[in-house]
C-alpha positions in Angstrom: -14.5 2.2 -7.8 -18.2 2.9 -7.7 -17.7 -0.7 -6.7 -14.9 -3.1 -6.1 -11.9 -3.4 -8.5 -12.5 -6.9 -9.5 -15.0 -5.2 -11.8 -18.1 -5.1 -9.7 -19.8 -2.7 -7.4 -20.7 -5.2 -4.7 -21.2 -6.3 -11.8 -22.0 -9.0 -13.8 -20.1 -11.2 -16.1 -22.5 -13.0 -18.3 -22.3 -16.4 -19.9 -22.7 -17.3 -23.6 -22.9 -21.1 -23.1 -26.0 -23.0 -22.2 -27.5 -21.9 -18.9 -27.3 -23.8 -15.6 -29.1 -23.2 -12.4 -28.5 -19.5 -11.5 -25.4 -18.9 -9.5 -24.2 -22.5 -9.6 -20.7 -23.3 -10.9 -21.2 -25.2 -14.2 -18.4 -27.8 -13.7 -17.7 -29.7 -10.4 -14.2 -30.3 -9.3 -11.0 -28.4 -9.8 -10.8 -25.8 -12.6 -7.5 -24.7 -14.2 -6.9 -21.1 -13.3 -3.9 -20.7 -15.6 -0.2 -20.2 -14.9 0.0 -17.9 -12.0 2.8 -15.6 -13.2 1.1 -14.9 -16.5 -2.3 -14.4 -14.7 -0.7 -11.9 -12.3 0.7 -9.8 -15.1 -2.7 -9.9 -16.9 -4.8 -8.9 -13.9 -2.4 -6.1 -13.0 -2.6 -4.7 -16.5 -6.4 -5.1 -16.5 -6.7 -3.2 -13.2 -4.3 -0.5 -14.3 -5.5 0.1 -17.8 -9.1 -1.2 -17.8 -8.3 -4.1 -20.1 -10.5 -7.2 -20.5 -9.6 -10.3 -18.5 -9.8 -13.8 -20.0 -11.8 -15.9 -17.5 -13.0 -19.4 -18.3 -16.5 -18.7 -17.0 -18.1 -21.4 -19.0 -21.8 -21.4 -18.1 -21.2 -20.2 -14.5 -23.2 -17.1 -13.7 -22.3 -16.9 -10.0 -21.2 -13.2 -10.2 -24.3 -12.3 -12.1 -26.5 -13.7 -9.3 -24.7 -12.4 -6.2 -26.3 -9.0 -5.5 -23.7 -6.9 -7.2 -24.2 -3.4 -8.4 -22.7 -2.8 -11.8 -21.0 0.5 -12.6 -21.4 2.0 -16.1 -18.9 4.7 -17.0 -19.4 7.3 -19.7 -17.2 5.3 -22.0 -19.6 2.3 -21.8 -21.6 3.7 -24.7 -23.0 0.5 -26.1 -24.0 -0.9 -22.7 -25.7 2.4 -21.7 -27.7 2.2 -25.0 -28.9 -1.3 -24.2 -29.6 -1.0 -20.4 -33.0 0.5 -19.7 -32.6 4.0 -18.2 -35.1 3.0 -15.5 -32.4 0.6 -14.1 -29.7 3.3 -13.9 -29.0 5.9 -11.3 -26.0 8.2 -10.7 -23.2 6.4 -8.9 -22.6 7.9 -5.5 -19.1 9.4 -5.1 -18.1 8.5 -8.7 -17.0 10.9 -11.5 -19.8 12.9 -13.2 -21.7 10.8 -15.7 -21.0 7.5 -14.0 -24.1 5.4 -13.5 -24.9 2.3 -11.5 -27.3 -0.6 -12.2 -28.7 -2.5 -9.3 -30.1 -6.1 -9.0 -33.5 -7.7 -8.7 -35.2 -9.1 -5.7 -33.3 -12.4 -6.1 -29.9 -10.6 -6.3 -29.7 -11.2 -10.1 -28.4 -8.7 -12.6 -31.5 -7.5 -14.5 -29.6 -8.1 -17.8 -29.3 -11.8 -17.0 -32.0 -13.5 -19.0 -32.6 -17.2 -19.3 -29.3 -17.9 -17.6 -27.3 -15.8 -20.0 -26.1 -12.2 -20.2 -28.3 -10.5 -22.7 -25.8 -7.8 -23.5 -22.6 -9.9 -23.3 -21.0 -8.5 -26.4 -21.6 -5.0 -25.2 -21.2 -5.5 -21.5 -19.7 -2.7 -19.3 -16.0 -2.5 -18.7 -16.5 -3.4 -15.1 -17.9 -6.8 -16.2 -15.0 -7.2 -18.7 -12.4 -6.6 -16.0 -14.0 -8.8 -13.3 -12.1 -11.9 -12.4 -13.1 -14.0 -9.4 -9.7 -15.8 -9.5 -8.4 -12.7 -7.6 -9.9 -14.3 -4.5 -8.1 -17.6 -5.1 -4.9 -15.8 -5.7 -5.3 -13.9 -2.4 -6.3 -17.1 -0.5 -9.6 -15.5 0.7 -13.2 -15.9 -0.1 -15.7 -13.2 -1.3 -17.7 -13.3 1.9 -20.5 -15.4 3.3 -23.1 -13.3 1.5 -21.7 -14.6 -1.9 -21.8 -18.4 -1.6 -22.0 -19.1 -5.3 -18.8 -17.1 -6.0 -17.2 -18.7 -3.0 -17.9 -22.1 -4.4 -16.3 -21.1 -7.8 -13.3 -19.6 -6.1 -12.6 -22.9 -4.2 -12.5 -24.7 -7.6 -9.7 -22.6 -9.1 -6.2 -24.1 -9.1 -3.2 -22.2 -10.4 -0.2 -23.8 -12.2 3.3 -22.5 -11.8 5.9 -22.3 -14.6 8.7 -21.3 -12.2 9.8 -21.0 -8.6 9.4 -17.3 -9.0 5.7 -17.7 -9.8 5.2 -19.7 -6.6 7.0 -16.9 -4.6 4.8 -14.3 -6.2 1.7 -16.3 -5.2 2.9 -16.6 -1.6 3.6 -12.9 -1.6 0.1 -12.1 -2.8 -1.4 -14.3 0.0 0.8 -12.8 2.6 -0.2 -9.3 1.4 -3.9 -10.3 1.7 -3.3 -11.8 5.2 -1.6 -8.7 6.4 -4.1 -6.2 4.9 -7.0 -8.2 6.3 -5.6 -8.8 9.8 -3.6 -5.7 10.5 -5.9 -2.8 9.7 -4.8 -1.0 12.8 -1.2 -0.9 11.4 -2.4 1.3 8.5 -3.0 5.1 8.6 -6.6 5.8 9.6 -9.0 5.0 6.7 -6.4 3.6 4.4 -6.8 -0.2 4.9 -9.1 -1.9 2.5 -11.9 -3.8 4.3 -14.2 -5.6 1.9 -12.9 -9.0 0.6 -12.7 -7.7 -3.0 -10.8 -4.6 -1.9 -8.4 -6.7 0.1 -7.8 -9.2 -2.8 -7.2 -6.5 -5.3 -4.9 -4.5 -3.0 -2.9 -7.7 -2.4 -2.4 -8.1 -6.2 -1.4 -4.4 -6.5 1.0 -4.4 -3.6 2.4 -7.9 -3.5 6.0 -6.8 -4.3 6.2 -5.4 -0.7 5.9 -9.0 0.5 8.4 -10.8 -1.8 10.9 -12.5 0.5 9.4 -10.6 3.4 7.7 -12.1 6.4 5.1 -10.2 8.4 6.9 -8.6 11.4 6.0 -9.6 14.9 6.5 -6.1 16.4 4.1 -3.2 16.1 6.6 -0.8 14.6 7.6 -3.3 12.0 4.0 -3.9 11.0 3.4 -0.1 10.8 6.4 0.4 8.5 5.2 -2.5 6.3 1.7 -1.0 6.2 3.3 2.3 5.0 5.1 0.4 2.2 1.8 -1.2 1.2 0.1 2.2 1.0 3.0 3.5 -1.1 2.7 0.6 -3.5 -1.0 1.1 -3.9 -0.5 4.8 -4.6 2.3 4.1 -7.1 0.1 1.5 -8.8 -2.7 4.0 -9.2 -0.3 6.5 -10.7 0.8 3.8 -13.1 4.4 4.2 -11.9 5.0 1.0 -9.8 8.4 -0.2 -11.0 7.4 -3.6 -12.3 4.0 -2.5 -13.6 5.6 0.1 -15.7 8.9 -1.4 -16.7 7.9 -5.1 -17.0 4.2 -4.9 -18.0 3.8 -1.6 -19.8 
């Protein structure tokens, strides 16, 4: 995605509440991430259809201060009108008309002012889709270069309305583990590598791990990797069974 599919190009989600120290989680201790089954359906729809996510950011600005590039698509009309053109350049490898905004010397989004997103109501779709809970769902962190986001991720705690929701969460975590640790089982160039890519891929392909343990043998892992790739492709086509039938 000009960037990762949590909504950032390695984006900003601004805050509308009183500012805290840049990049610091606003509230210490555990944070309610919501019911996992409901969250999983929401994030899959957001990833598939570019819908907004509902994240309890509070006054946390961690993602706004973590050296992310923010992609602005041609449909981000309001945001493109508000972001100075001097901050925008064509996004490499993206569809024509797609632009990207960088960050300042501190790693901060240039639209973050006085600890708040200055264009929050008109922020780009990448920012609207971003949800750092995807890392917590996958059981991985965002990387050592993003400590503020990592601290926030450690705070999220999901609730479970059913045993099925717990099984889904375990499947997402197994998917992330497999994708991250078994890149050689995938066809060349097809395994996600960055933490955000791994987490998002796990959410998209988790059905392949429902009730399935990671095989010990090489051939079994290769076949599982093929199923993951098939799930990812089906998701992108909008035709993954549960995505279309249960969430469409």
